[in-house]
N, C-alpha and C positions, 0 to 999 in steps of 0.2 A: 310310756315302756313299747319297746318294738319287739314286733313278734320276727321271728330267727327262722326263715324256712328248713334250716338243717340243725339240731337241739347241739349244745354242748356236750353232750355224752357222744354223739355220733363221729363228731368234729373228735374227742376225744378217742374215740377206740380206733378211728380211721391214722389218728397221728401215731398212738400207740404201734399197730400193723405196720405202719411204714418203717417205723423204727425196729420192730422185733421183726422181721422178715428178712433182710438180709444178712442176718446173723444168722436166723436158722437155714437160711442158703449156703451159706459158707461153713457152716456145720454139715452140713449132708453133703457138701461135697468135697467136706476132710474126709469127714468117713469113707465117702467111697470112694477115694484115691486110698483108704489107707486099707479097706475090703478088697481092692484089687491087686494091692502088692502082697497081701498076703492070699493072694489064689482064689480069692471067691467073688468071682467074672459076675455072677446073677445079681450077689447082696449088691456091688458096688452098680450095675446097671439101673438097680432098684431105685438108688438114694440120686443117681443123677436125675432119671424121671421125675423122683420126688421135689428134687430142685429146681428143676424144669417149671413143674407146677406150681411150685413157691415163686418162682421168678415172674411168670403169668402172674401170680395172685397178688405180687407186692406191683406189675404192674396196673392192674386194675384197680387196687388200693388206693396209687399213687392218682389217678386220673379220675378217680372219686373225690378223691379230699381235693383238687385243684377246681371240681366241679361243684361240691360244696360250698368253699371258700367265695368264687364268683357270687354263686347265687344270695349268699349271707353278703356279701358285698352290696349287691343289686337291692338287697332290702335294704339294707345302710341309707342308701342313695335312696331309697324311695321315701323314707324315713325325714331324712334330710330335708328332700325338697317339699315334703307336706310343711315340716316346721318352718319352714322359706315365705312358704307363701300363706300361714296361717293358720292350713287347712288341720 
């Protein structure tokens, strides 16, 4: 039985966040445009900044997901090496 450095629950959370965040960003940008069209400039600006924060968070999630996949792949390679050498 191999021990993965990143748990399946953490991987699921990262994948879910990677899929949901772009939708949230699009909704925020749409609402920002709607508010700006309704002459609520302050609300539009706030939602654009929230969308920007969501975009930064999305990039962080994607980088973490790539690193987690890499760690799990390296752990799998170590397990394969041990089984080949009878370890």
